[in-house]
Biopython code that builds the backbone (N, CA, C, O; Angstrom):
import numpy as np
from Bio.PDB.StructureBuilder import StructureBuilder

atoms = [
    (1, "MET", "N", (0.843, -1.188, 0.000)),
    (1, "MET", "CA", (0.000, 0.000, 0.000)),
    (1, "MET", "C", (0.885, 1.247, 0.000)),
    (1, "MET", "O", (1.845, 1.351, 0.763)),
    (2, "ASN", "N", (0.540, 2.166, -0.859)),
    (2, "ASN", "CA", (1.324, 3.393, -0.882)),
    (2, "ASN", "C", (0.727, 4.426, 0.073)),
    (2, "ASN", "O", (-0.311, 4.185, 0.690)),
    (3, "ILE", "N", (1.369, 5.537, 0.185)),
    (3, "ILE", "CA", (0.987, 6.555, 1.157)),
    (3, "ILE", "C", (-0.382, 7.150, 0.830)),
    (3, "ILE", "O", (-1.137, 7.511, 1.733)),
    (4, "LYS", "N", (-0.699, 7.251, -0.457)),
    (4, "LYS", "CA", (-1.999, 7.807, -0.846)),
    (4, "LYS", "C", (-3.133, 6.912, -0.352)),
    (4, "LYS", "O", (-4.137, 7.405, 0.162)),
    (5, "GLN", "N", (-2.975, 5.616, -0.506)),
    (5, "GLN", "CA", (-4.002, 4.681, -0.037)),
    (5, "GLN", "C", (-4.113, 4.716, 1.488)),
    (5, "GLN", "O", (-5.217, 4.682, 2.031)),
    (6, "LYS", "N", (-2.989, 4.784, 2.169)),
    (6, "LYS", "CA", (-3.011, 4.848, 3.633)),
    (6, "LYS", "C", (-3.719, 6.104, 4.122)),
    (6, "LYS", "O", (-4.526, 6.045, 5.050)),
    (7, "LEU", "N", (-3.420, 7.233, 3.503)),
    (7, "LEU", "CA", (-4.070, 8.482, 3.889)),
    (7, "LEU", "C", (-5.567, 8.437, 3.586)),
    (7, "LEU", "O", (-6.380, 8.930, 4.368)),
    (8, "THR", "N", (-5.922, 7.848, 2.459)),
    (8, "THR", "CA", (-7.338, 7.727, 2.106)),
    (8, "THR", "C", (-8.076, 6.871, 3.124)),
    (8, "THR", "O", (-9.162, 7.238, 3.574)),
    (9, "TRP", "N", (-7.497, 5.737, 3.490)),
    (9, "TRP", "CA", (-8.128, 4.862, 4.483)),
    (9, "TRP", "C", (-8.197, 5.528, 5.851)),
    (9, "TRP", "O", (-9.188, 5.376, 6.566)),
    (10, "ALA", "N", (-7.155, 6.263, 6.220)),
    (10, "ALA", "CA", (-7.155, 6.963, 7.503)),
    (10, "ALA", "C", (-8.240, 8.042, 7.522)),
    (10, "ALA", "O", (-8.951, 8.184, 8.517)),
    (11, "PHE", "N", (-8.369, 8.789, 6.452)),
    (11, "PHE", "CA", (-9.405, 9.810, 6.382)),
    (11, "PHE", "C", (-10.792, 9.191, 6.434)),
    (11, "PHE", "O", (-11.677, 9.707, 7.116)),
    (12, "ALA", "N", (-10.988, 8.100, 5.725)),
    (12, "ALA", "CA", (-12.289, 7.423, 5.730)),
    (12, "ALA", "C", (-12.629, 6.918, 7.130)),
    (12, "ALA", "O", (-13.773, 7.032, 7.569)),
    (13, "ALA", "N", (-11.657, 6.371, 7.822)),
    (13, "ALA", "CA", (-11.896, 5.863, 9.176)),
    (13, "ALA", "C", (-12.227, 7.014, 10.120)),
    (13, "ALA", "O", (-13.143, 6.904, 10.936)),
    (14, "ILE", "N", (-11.495, 8.108, 10.014)),
    (14, "ILE", "CA", (-11.745, 9.265, 10.884)),
    (14, "ILE", "C", (-13.106, 9.884, 10.569)),
    (14, "ILE", "O", (-13.782, 10.375, 11.473)),
    (15, "ALA", "N", (-13.507, 9.867, 9.325)),
    (15, "ALA", "CA", (-14.801, 10.439, 8.948)),
    (15, "ALA", "C", (-15.955, 9.554, 9.409)),
    (15, "ALA", "O", (-17.039, 10.062, 9.697)),
    (16, "CYS", "N", (-15.746, 8.248, 9.485)),
    (16, "CYS", "CA", (-16.823, 7.325, 9.856)),
    (16, "CYS", "C", (-17.069, 7.260, 11.362)),
    (16, "CYS", "O", (-18.187, 6.970, 11.787)),
    (17, "VAL", "N", (-16.064, 7.520, 12.160)),
    (17, "VAL", "CA", (-16.206, 7.393, 13.618)),
    (17, "VAL", "C", (-17.306, 8.304, 14.166)),
    (17, "VAL", "O", (-18.158, 7.809, 14.904)),
    (18, "PRO", "N", (-17.341, 9.595, 13.856)),
    (18, "PRO", "CA", (-18.426, 10.430, 14.396)),
    (18, "PRO", "C", (-19.803, 10.013, 13.884)),
    (18, "PRO", "O", (-20.787, 10.082, 14.621)),
    (19, "VAL", "N", (-19.874, 9.587, 12.643)),
    (19, "VAL", "CA", (-21.158, 9.163, 12.078)),
    (19, "VAL", "C", (-21.683, 7.950, 12.838)),
    (19, "VAL", "O", (-22.861, 7.899, 13.190)),
    (20, "ILE", "N", (-20.826, 6.989, 13.088)),
    (20, "ILE", "CA", (-21.229, 5.792, 13.815)),
    (20, "ILE", "C", (-21.605, 6.151, 15.247)),
    (20, "ILE", "O", (-22.588, 5.629, 15.774)),
    (21, "LEU", "N", (-20.848, 7.023, 15.877)),
    (21, "LEU", "CA", (-21.134, 7.437, 17.246)),
    (21, "LEU", "C", (-22.495, 8.125, 17.342)),
    (21, "LEU", "O", (-23.277, 7.823, 18.243)),
    (22, "VAL", "N", (-22.781, 9.034, 16.432)),
    (22, "VAL", "CA", (-24.071, 9.721, 16.432)),
    (22, "VAL", "C", (-25.201, 8.728, 16.172)),
    (22, "VAL", "O", (-26.256, 8.816, 16.800)),
    (23, "ALA", "N", (-24.994, 7.794, 15.264)),
    (23, "ALA", "CA", (-26.024, 6.796, 14.973)),
    (23, "ALA", "C", (-26.336, 5.950, 16.206)),
    (23, "ALA", "O", (-27.501, 5.671, 16.490)),
    (24, "VAL", "N", (-25.309, 5.547, 16.932)),
    (24, "VAL", "CA", (-25.522, 4.753, 18.147)),
    (24, "VAL", "C", (-26.293, 5.561, 19.186)),
    (24, "VAL", "O", (-27.219, 5.044, 19.812)),
    (25, "LEU", "N", (-25.920, 6.816, 19.370)),
    (25, "LEU", "CA", (-26.619, 7.660, 20.335)),
    (25, "LEU", "C", (-28.079, 7.871, 19.950)),
    (25, "LEU", "O", (-28.956, 7.853, 20.814)),
    (26, "VAL", "N", (-28.344, 8.069, 18.671)),
    (26, "VAL", "CA", (-29.724, 8.253, 18.210)),
    (26, "VAL", "C", (-30.539, 6.988, 18.454)),
    (26, "VAL", "O", (-31.673, 7.063, 18.928)),
    (27, "VAL", "N", (-29.973, 5.834, 18.136)),
    (27, "VAL", "CA", (-30.696, 4.575, 18.336)),
    (27, "VAL", "C", (-30.982, 4.356, 19.815)),
    (27, "VAL", "O", (-32.091, 3.961, 20.176)),
    (28, "LEU", "N", (-30.011, 4.602, 20.666)),
    (28, "LEU", "CA", (-30.228, 4.421, 22.099)),
    (28, "LEU", "C", (-31.287, 5.383, 22.624)),
    (28, "LEU", "O", (-32.124, 5.001, 23.442)),
    (29, "ASN", "N", (-31.254, 6.621, 22.162)),
    (29, "ASN", "CA", (-32.236, 7.603, 22.595)),
    (29, "ASN", "C", (-33.636, 7.225, 22.122)),
    (29, "ASN", "O", (-34.595, 7.323, 22.888)),
    (30, "LEU", "N", (-33.762, 6.799, 20.878)),
    (30, "LEU", "CA", (-35.066, 6.386, 20.359)),
    (30, "LEU", "C", (-35.589, 5.159, 21.091)),
    (30, "LEU", "O", (-36.784, 5.064, 21.369)),
    (31, "ARG", "N", (-34.714, 4.233, 21.400)),
    (31, "ARG", "CA", (-35.118, 3.034, 22.115)),
    (31, "ARG", "C", (-35.629, 3.387, 23.507)),
    (31, "ARG", "O", (-36.657, 2.873, 23.948)),
    (32, "GLU", "N", (-34.909, 4.260, 24.191)),
    (32, "GLU", "CA", (-35.329, 4.669, 25.535)),
    (32, "GLU", "C", (-36.685, 5.379, 25.485)),
    (32, "GLU", "O", (-37.543, 5.151, 26.337)),
    (33, "GLY", "N", (-36.866, 6.225, 24.497)),
    (33, "GLY", "CA", (-38.145, 6.912, 24.343)),
    (33, "GLY", "C", (-39.277, 5.952, 24.031)),
    (33, "GLY", "O", (-40.390, 6.114, 24.533)),
    (34, "ALA", "N", (-39.002, 4.958, 23.210)),
    (34, "ALA", "CA", (-40.028, 3.977, 22.873)),
    (34, "ALA", "C", (-40.413, 3.142, 24.089)),
    (34, "ALA", "O", (-41.594, 2.862, 24.294)),
    (35, "VAL", "N", (-39.451, 2.749, 24.883)),
    (35, "VAL", "CA", (-39.736, 1.972, 26.083)),
    (35, "VAL", "C", (-40.551, 2.805, 27.060)),
    (35, "VAL", "O", (-41.523, 2.316, 27.635)),
    (36, "THR", "N", (-40.163, 4.057, 27.251)),
    (36, "THR", "CA", (-40.897, 4.940, 28.148)),
    (36, "THR", "C", (-42.326, 5.140, 27.666)),
    (36, "THR", "O", (-43.268, 5.087, 28.457)),
    (37, "SER", "N", (-42.483, 5.367, 26.383)),
    (37, "SER", "CA", (-43.817, 5.550, 25.811)),
    (37, "SER", "C", (-44.651, 4.291, 25.971)),
    (37, "SER", "O", (-45.838, 4.362, 26.287)),
    (38, "PHE", "N", (-44.038, 3.152, 25.756)),
    (38, "PHE", "CA", (-44.749, 1.883, 25.903)),
    (38, "PHE", "C", (-45.209, 1.682, 27.331)),
    (38, "PHE", "O", (-46.343, 1.271, 27.577)),
    (39, "LEU", "N", (-44.323, 1.975, 28.275)),
    (39, "LEU", "CA", (-44.679, 1.799, 29.678)),
    (39, "LEU", "C", (-45.778, 2.774, 30.086)),
    (39, "LEU", "O", (-46.646, 2.423, 30.885)),
    (40, "ASP", "N", (-45.752, 3.993, 29.550)),
    (40, "ASP", "CA", (-46.773, 4.981, 29.892)),
    (40, "ASP", "C", (-48.123, 4.624, 29.278)),
    (40, "ASP", "O", (-49.166, 4.870, 29.883)),
    (41, "SER", "N", (-48.108, 4.049, 28.089)),
    (41, "SER", "CA", (-49.369, 3.788, 27.390)),
    (41, "SER", "C", (-50.016, 2.470, 27.798)),
    (41, "SER", "O", (-51.221, 2.297, 27.615)),
    (42, "SER", "N", (-49.253, 1.555, 28.336)),
    (42, "SER", "CA", (-49.829, 0.269, 28.730)),
    (42, "SER", "C", (-49.827, 0.161, 30.244)),
    (42, "SER", "O", (-49.359, 1.060, 30.943)),
    (43, "GLY", "N", (-50.341, -0.917, 30.729)),
    (43, "GLY", "CA", (-50.330, -1.128, 32.164)),
    (43, "GLY", "C", (-48.903, -1.224, 32.654)),
    (43, "GLY", "O", (-48.184, -2.152, 32.285)),
    (44, "ALA", "N", (-48.490, -0.301, 33.462)),
    (44, "ALA", "CA", (-47.089, -0.212, 33.868)),
    (44, "ALA", "C", (-46.635, -1.458, 34.623)),
    (44, "ALA", "O", (-45.522, -1.939, 34.413)),
    (45, "ARG", "N", (-47.474, -1.972, 35.485)),
    (45, "ARG", "CA", (-47.044, -3.149, 36.251)),
    (45, "ARG", "C", (-46.827, -4.369, 35.368)),
    (45, "ARG", "O", (-45.804, -5.048, 35.464)),
    (46, "SER", "N", (-47.808, -4.639, 34.502)),
    (46, "SER", "CA", (-47.673, -5.832, 33.663)),
    (46, "SER", "C", (-46.549, -5.673, 32.648)),
    (46, "SER", "O", (-45.861, -6.645, 32.338)),
    (47, "ALA", "N", (-46.350, -4.473, 32.127)),
    (47, "ALA", "CA", (-45.275, -4.243, 31.156)),
    (47, "ALA", "C", (-43.928, -4.392, 31.829)),
    (47, "ALA", "O", (-43.024, -5.013, 31.269)),
    (48, "ARG", "N", (-43.776, -3.835, 33.020)),
    (48, "ARG", "CA", (-42.485, -3.931, 33.701)),
    (48, "ARG", "C", (-42.176, -5.376, 34.083)),
    (48, "ARG", "O", (-41.026, -5.809, 34.003)),
    (49, "SER", "N", (-43.198, -6.122, 34.497)),
    (49, "SER", "CA", (-42.943, -7.515, 34.862)),
    (49, "SER", "C", (-42.625, -8.348, 33.625)),
    (49, "SER", "O", (-41.870, -9.317, 33.711)),
    (50, "THR", "N", (-43.192, -7.984, 32.478)),
    (50, "THR", "CA", (-42.898, -8.705, 31.252)),
    (50, "THR", "C", (-41.500, -8.408, 30.763)),
    (50, "THR", "O", (-40.816, -9.307, 30.274)),
    (51, "MET", "N", (-41.054, -7.154, 30.883)),
    (51, "MET", "CA", (-39.743, -6.757, 30.374)),
    (51, "MET", "C", (-38.609, -7.209, 31.283)),
    (51, "MET", "O", (-37.475, -7.350, 30.824)),
    (52, "ALA", "N", (-38.885, -7.435, 32.541)),
    (52, "ALA", "CA", (-37.811, -7.786, 33.491)),
    (52, "ALA", "C", (-37.372, -9.215, 33.361)),
    (52, "ALA", "O", (-36.482, -9.656, 34.088)),
]
sb = StructureBuilder()
sb.init_structure("model")
sb.init_model(0)
sb.init_chain("A")
sb.init_seg("    ")
for serial, (resi, resn, name, xyz) in enumerate(atoms, 1):
    if name == "N":
        sb.init_residue(resn, " ", resi, " ")
    sb.init_atom(name, np.array(xyz, "f"), 0.0, 1.0, " ", f" {name:<3s}", serial, name[0])
structure = sb.get_structure()
């Protein structure tokens, strides 16, 4: 591999890290919101006992 390929791969890796990090945070936030909404909209006791 020459230096151009190494720099290209390094740039691609550095560019992908924030995108992946933001995607993970968005998914976790949406999941938490969905669980909260589910617990609020259904019977809280039965939902919590089912999820545990």
